[in-house]
Each structure stands twice: as structure tokens, then as C-alpha cells.
NUDODO-244482 format. One record per residue: residue number from 1; residue in one letter; y negated, x negated, z of N, C-alpha, C, O, CB in turn. Coordinates in Angstrom, 1 decimal, always signed. Glycine has a CB too. Layout:
! NUDODO-244482
kemar,tise,nc2,nc1,nc3,cac2,cac1,cac3,cc2,cc1,cc3,oc2,oc1,oc3,cbc2,cbc1,cbc3
NUM,A,Y,X,Z,Y,X,Z,Y,X,Z,Y,X,Z,Y,X,Z
...
***
This chain:
! NUDODO-244482
kemar,tise,nc2,nc1,nc3,cac2,cac1,cac3,cc2,cc1,cc3,oc2,oc1,oc3,cbc2,cbc1,cbc3
1,X,+16.6,+7.8,-9.5,+16.1,+8.7,-8.4,+14.3,+8.4,-8.5,+13.6,+7.4,-8.3,+16.9,+8.2,-6.8
2,X,+13.9,+9.4,-8.9,+12.2,+9.3,-8.8,+11.7,+9.5,-7.3,+12.2,+10.3,-6.4,+11.4,+10.6,-9.9
3,X,+10.8,+8.7,-7.4,+9.9,+9.1,-6.0,+8.6,+9.6,-6.2,+8.1,+9.2,-7.2,+9.7,+7.9,-5.2
4,X,+7.9,+10.4,-5.6,+6.5,+10.6,-5.5,+5.6,+9.4,-4.9,+6.1,+8.6,-4.1,+6.2,+11.7,-4.6
5,X,+4.4,+9.3,-5.5,+3.5,+8.3,-4.9,+2.4,+9.0,-4.3,+1.8,+9.8,-5.0,+3.0,+7.3,-5.8
6,X,+2.1,+8.8,-3.1,+0.9,+9.4,-2.3,-0.2,+8.2,-2.0,+0.0,+7.1,-1.6,+1.4,+9.9,-0.7
7,X,-1.4,+8.9,-2.4,-2.5,+8.0,-2.2,-3.4,+8.5,-1.4,-4.0,+9.4,-1.9,-3.0,+7.6,-3.1
8,X,-3.8,+8.1,-0.2,-4.7,+8.7,+0.9,-5.9,+7.6,+0.9,-5.7,+6.4,+0.5,-3.9,+8.9,+2.6
9,X,-7.1,+8.1,+1.3,-8.1,+7.4,+1.4,-8.9,+8.0,+2.8,-9.0,+9.3,+2.9,-8.9,+7.4,+0.1
10,X,-9.4,+7.2,+3.7,-10.1,+7.9,+4.8,-11.6,+6.9,+4.4,-11.7,+5.7,+4.5,-9.2,+7.7,+6.6
11,X,-12.4,+7.8,+4.1,-13.8,+7.3,+3.9,-14.5,+6.8,+5.1,-15.2,+5.8,+5.0,-14.6,+8.4,+3.3
12,X,-14.3,+7.4,+6.3,-14.9,+7.1,+7.6,-14.6,+5.7,+7.8,-15.3,+4.8,+7.9,-14.3,+8.0,+8.9
13,X,-13.2,+5.7,+7.8,-12.6,+4.3,+8.2,-12.5,+3.2,+7.2,-12.2,+2.1,+7.4,-11.3,+4.4,+8.7
14,X,-12.9,+3.8,+6.0,-12.8,+2.8,+4.7,-11.3,+2.1,+4.5,-11.2,+0.9,+4.3,-14.1,+1.5,+4.9
15,X,-10.3,+3.1,+4.7,-9.1,+2.7,+4.8,-8.3,+3.3,+3.5,-8.4,+4.5,+3.3,-8.5,+3.1,+6.2
16,X,-7.5,+2.5,+2.7,-6.6,+3.3,+1.8,-5.2,+2.8,+1.9,-4.9,+1.6,+2.1,-7.1,+3.3,+0.2
17,X,-4.5,+3.9,+1.6,-2.7,+4.0,+1.9,-2.2,+4.5,+0.8,-2.5,+5.6,+0.4,-2.2,+5.0,+3.1
18,X,-1.2,+3.7,+0.1,-0.3,+4.1,-0.8,+1.0,+3.9,-0.4,+1.5,+2.9,+0.1,-0.5,+3.6,-2.0
19,X,+1.6,+5.1,-0.7,+3.3,+5.3,-0.2,+4.0,+5.7,-1.4,+3.6,+6.6,-2.1,+3.6,+6.5,+1.0
20,X,+5.2,+5.0,-1.6,+6.2,+5.5,-2.5,+7.0,+6.4,-1.7,+7.4,+5.9,-0.7,+7.0,+4.5,-3.1
21,X,+7.4,+7.7,-2.1,+8.2,+8.5,-1.2,+7.7,+9.0,-0.1,+6.5,+9.0,-0.2,+9.1,+8.0,-0.8
22,X,+8.3,+9.4,+0.9,+7.7,+10.0,+2.2,+7.1,+9.0,+3.2,+8.0,+8.3,+3.7,+8.8,+10.8,+3.0
23,X,+5.8,+8.9,+3.4,+5.3,+7.8,+4.7,+6.6,+8.2,+5.8,+7.2,+9.3,+5.9,+3.5,+8.2,+5.4
24,X,+6.6,+6.9,+6.5,+7.4,+7.1,+7.8,+6.9,+6.3,+8.7,+6.0,+5.5,+8.5,+8.8,+6.7,+7.7
25,X,+7.5,+6.7,+9.9,+7.2,+5.7,+11.2,+7.8,+4.4,+11.4,+8.1,+4.0,+12.6,+7.5,+6.5,+12.5
26,X,+8.1,+3.7,+10.3,+8.3,+2.5,+10.5,+7.5,+1.5,+10.9,+6.7,+1.7,+11.8,+8.8,+2.3,+9.7
27,X,+7.5,+0.3,+10.4,+6.6,-0.6,+10.7,+5.6,-1.3,+9.7,+6.0,-1.5,+8.6,+7.4,-1.4,+11.3
28,X,+4.5,-1.7,+9.9,+3.5,-2.6,+9.0,+3.5,-3.9,+9.4,+3.6,-4.2,+10.5,+2.2,-2.2,+9.0
29,X,+3.3,-4.8,+8.3,+3.2,-6.3,+8.4,+1.8,-6.6,+7.9,+1.5,-6.2,+6.7,+4.3,-7.1,+7.7
30,X,+1.0,-7.4,+8.7,-0.4,-7.7,+7.9,+0.0,-9.1,+7.1,+0.7,-10.1,+7.5,-2.0,-8.0,+9.4
31,X,-0.5,-9.0,+5.8,-0.1,-10.2,+4.9,-1.5,-11.0,+4.8,-1.7,-12.1,+4.3,+0.5,-9.8,+3.3
32,X,-2.5,-10.2,+5.3,-4.0,-10.9,+5.1,-4.6,-10.1,+6.0,-4.0,-9.2,+6.5,-4.8,-10.9,+3.6
33,X,-5.9,-10.4,+6.2,-6.8,-9.8,+7.4,-6.9,-8.4,+7.1,-7.0,-7.6,+8.1,-8.3,-10.4,+7.5
34,X,-7.0,-7.9,+5.9,-7.3,-6.5,+5.6,-6.0,-5.8,+4.9,-6.1,-4.6,+4.7,-8.6,-6.5,+4.6
35,X,-4.9,-6.3,+4.6,-3.7,-5.9,+3.9,-2.6,-5.7,+4.8,-2.2,-6.6,+5.4,-3.3,-6.8,+2.9
36,X,-2.0,-4.4,+4.9,-0.8,-4.2,+5.5,+0.3,-3.7,+4.7,+0.0,-3.0,+3.8,-1.0,-3.4,+6.5
37,X,+1.6,-4.0,+4.8,+2.6,-3.7,+4.0,+3.6,-2.9,+4.8,+4.2,-3.5,+5.7,+3.1,-4.9,+3.5
38,X,+4.0,-1.6,+4.4,+5.0,-1.0,+5.4,+6.2,-1.1,+4.6,+6.2,-0.9,+3.4,+4.6,+0.5,+5.9
39,X,+7.6,-1.4,+5.6,+8.7,-1.5,+5.3,+9.5,-0.9,+6.0,+9.1,-0.6,+7.1,+8.9,-2.5,+5.3
40,X,+10.6,-0.4,+5.7,+11.9,+0.4,+6.4,+12.4,-0.6,+7.2,+12.6,-1.7,+6.8,+13.2,+0.9,+5.4
41,X,+12.7,-0.3,+8.4,+13.2,-1.2,+9.4,+14.5,-1.6,+9.1,+14.8,-2.8,+9.0,+13.1,-0.7,+10.7
42,X,+15.4,-0.6,+8.8,+16.9,-0.9,+8.5,+17.1,-1.7,+7.5,+18.1,-2.4,+7.6,+17.8,+0.2,+8.1
43,X,+16.3,-1.9,+6.4,+16.4,-2.8,+5.3,+15.3,-3.6,+4.8,+15.5,-4.3,+3.8,+16.8,-2.1,+4.4
44,X,+14.2,-3.6,+5.5,+13.1,-4.4,+5.1,+12.6,-4.1,+3.7,+11.9,-4.9,+3.1,+13.6,-5.8,+5.2
45,X,+13.0,-2.9,+3.0,+12.4,-2.5,+1.8,+10.9,-2.2,+1.8,+10.5,-1.4,+2.7,+13.2,-1.5,+1.4
46,X,+10.2,-2.6,+0.9,+8.8,-2.2,+1.0,+8.5,-0.6,+0.4,+9.2,-0.1,-0.4,+7.9,-3.3,-0.1
47,X,+7.6,+0.0,+1.0,+7.3,+1.4,+0.7,+6.2,+1.8,+0.7,+6.0,+3.0,+0.6,+8.0,+2.1,+1.4
48,X,+5.1,+0.9,+1.0,+3.8,+1.4,+1.0,+2.8,-0.1,+1.4,+3.2,-1.2,+1.7,+3.7,+2.7,+2.1
49,X,+1.5,+0.3,+1.1,+0.5,-0.5,+1.4,-0.8,+0.0,+2.2,-1.2,+1.1,+1.9,+0.2,-1.0,+0.3
50,X,-1.3,-0.6,+2.9,-2.6,-0.3,+3.6,-3.9,-1.3,+3.4,-3.7,-2.5,+3.8,-2.4,-0.2,+5.1
51,X,-4.8,-0.9,+3.0,-6.0,-1.7,+2.5,-7.3,-1.2,+3.6,-7.8,-0.1,+3.7,-6.4,-1.3,+0.8
52,X,-7.6,-2.3,+4.5,-8.9,-2.1,+5.2,-10.0,-2.4,+4.5,-9.9,-3.2,+3.6,-9.1,-2.7,+6.3
53,X,-11.1,-1.7,+4.8,-12.6,-2.3,+4.0,-12.3,-2.2,+2.6,-12.6,-3.1,+1.9,-13.1,-4.0,+4.4
54,X,-11.7,-1.0,+2.2,-11.2,-1.0,+0.6,-12.5,-1.0,-0.2,-12.5,-1.6,-1.2,-10.2,+0.5,+0.2
55,X,-13.6,-0.4,+0.2,-14.9,-0.3,-0.8,-15.3,-1.8,-1.0,-15.5,-2.2,-2.1,-16.3,+0.6,-0.1
56,X,-15.3,-2.5,+0.0,-15.8,-4.0,-0.2,-14.8,-4.7,-1.0,-15.2,-5.4,-2.0,-16.2,-4.8,+1.2
57,X,-13.7,-4.7,-0.8,-12.6,-5.2,-1.7,-12.4,-4.5,-3.0,-11.7,-5.3,-3.8,-11.4,-5.2,-1.0
58,X,-12.6,-3.4,-3.4,-12.6,-2.8,-4.5,-13.7,-3.4,-5.6,-13.5,-3.1,-6.8,-12.7,-1.5,-4.1
59,X,-14.5,-4.0,-5.4,-15.5,-4.7,-6.1,-14.5,-5.8,-6.7,-14.9,-6.2,-7.9,-17.0,-5.3,-5.1
60,X,-13.4,-6.5,-6.2,-12.8,-7.3,-6.9,-11.2,-6.7,-6.7,-10.6,-7.2,-5.8,-13.1,-8.7,-6.4
61,X,-10.8,-5.8,-7.4,-9.5,-5.3,-7.0,-8.2,-5.9,-7.6,-7.1,-5.7,-7.3,-9.4,-3.9,-7.4
62,X,-8.8,-6.8,-8.7,-7.5,-7.9,-8.9,-7.3,-8.8,-7.9,-6.3,-9.5,-7.9,-7.5,-8.8,-10.1
63,X,-8.3,-9.1,-7.0,-8.1,-9.9,-5.8,-6.9,-9.2,-5.0,-5.9,-9.8,-4.7,-9.5,-10.1,-5.0
64,X,-7.3,-7.9,-4.6,-6.5,-7.2,-3.7,-5.0,-7.2,-4.4,-4.1,-7.5,-3.7,-7.1,-5.7,-3.5
65,X,-5.0,-6.8,-5.5,-3.5,-6.6,-6.1,-2.8,-8.1,-6.5,-1.6,-8.1,-6.8,-3.7,-5.5,-7.7
66,X,-3.4,-9.0,-6.4,-2.8,-10.3,-6.5,-2.1,-10.8,-5.2,-1.2,-11.7,-5.2,-3.7,-11.2,-6.9
67,X,-2.6,-10.2,-3.9,-2.0,-10.4,-2.6,-0.7,-9.6,-2.4,+0.1,-9.9,-1.5,-3.1,-10.1,-1.5
68,X,-0.5,-8.6,-3.1,+0.7,-7.7,-2.8,+1.7,-8.1,-3.3,+1.8,-8.3,-4.6,+0.6,-6.4,-3.0
69,X,+2.8,-8.3,-2.5,+4.3,-8.6,-2.8,+5.1,-7.5,-3.8,+6.2,-7.1,-3.6,+5.2,-8.6,-1.4
70,X,+4.4,-7.2,-4.6,+5.2,-6.2,-5.4,+4.6,-6.0,-6.9,+3.4,-6.0,-7.2,+5.1,-4.7,-4.5
71,X,+5.4,-5.8,-7.8,+4.9,-5.4,-9.0,+5.2,-3.8,-9.4,+6.3,-3.2,-9.3,+5.5,-6.3,-10.1
72,X,+4.2,-3.3,-9.9,+4.4,-1.9,-10.5,+4.6,-1.6,-11.9,+3.8,-1.9,-12.8,+3.4,-1.1,-10.0
73,X,+5.6,-0.9,-12.1,+5.8,-0.4,-13.5,+5.4,+1.0,-13.5,+5.9,+1.8,-12.7,+7.2,-0.5,-14.0
74,X,+4.6,+1.4,-14.4,+4.5,+2.9,-14.7,+5.0,+3.2,-16.1,+4.6,+2.7,-17.1,+3.1,+3.4,-14.5
75,X,+5.8,+4.0,-16.0,+6.4,+4.7,-17.3,+6.3,+6.2,-17.5,+6.4,+7.0,-16.6,+8.0,+4.4,-17.4
76,X,+6.1,+6.4,-19.0,+6.0,+7.9,-18.9,+7.1,+8.8,-18.5,+8.2,+8.4,-18.4,+5.7,+8.3,-20.1
77,X,+6.7,+10.1,-18.2,+7.8,+10.8,-17.7,+8.6,+11.4,-18.8,+9.6,+12.1,-18.5,+7.2,+11.9,-16.8
***
């Protein structure tokens, strides 16, 4: 099953969200001061991430990505 990835950025709040599939009203868990992961309540499966203060953190994006508990594999369609 293929799921779409949705990326949203709020420039005023400097907040980036990345979701796989449809964003839902489940729950987020802070894994650091500025990073939140979103999980389904029924199975704890990760479906999204939110990054506060993104512009500041994007200067060292590898640091941000190293804190995420996911691996991303991109394959040609």
C-alpha cells in the first residue's frame, strides 16, 4: 500500500510537520525540546513528526534527522 507524504510549514510559528498518510487527531510525544513524533493510539505506530524552531535547526539538519526514531527509504515510482 502506498501512502502519500504531506509536509506543512508554518513560517510565523517556524514549525514543520511531516506526515505519512492522513494527519490524524491521535497523540504526539516530545522526544526532545523541539521535536514531536505523532503516533496512532491503537498501535503506537509512527505516522508523523513535528519540528519547532525549524529554521534554526535546519542549519544543522543532520542533527535533527539523527534524533528521529525512523528510517526513510525513497524508491522510484
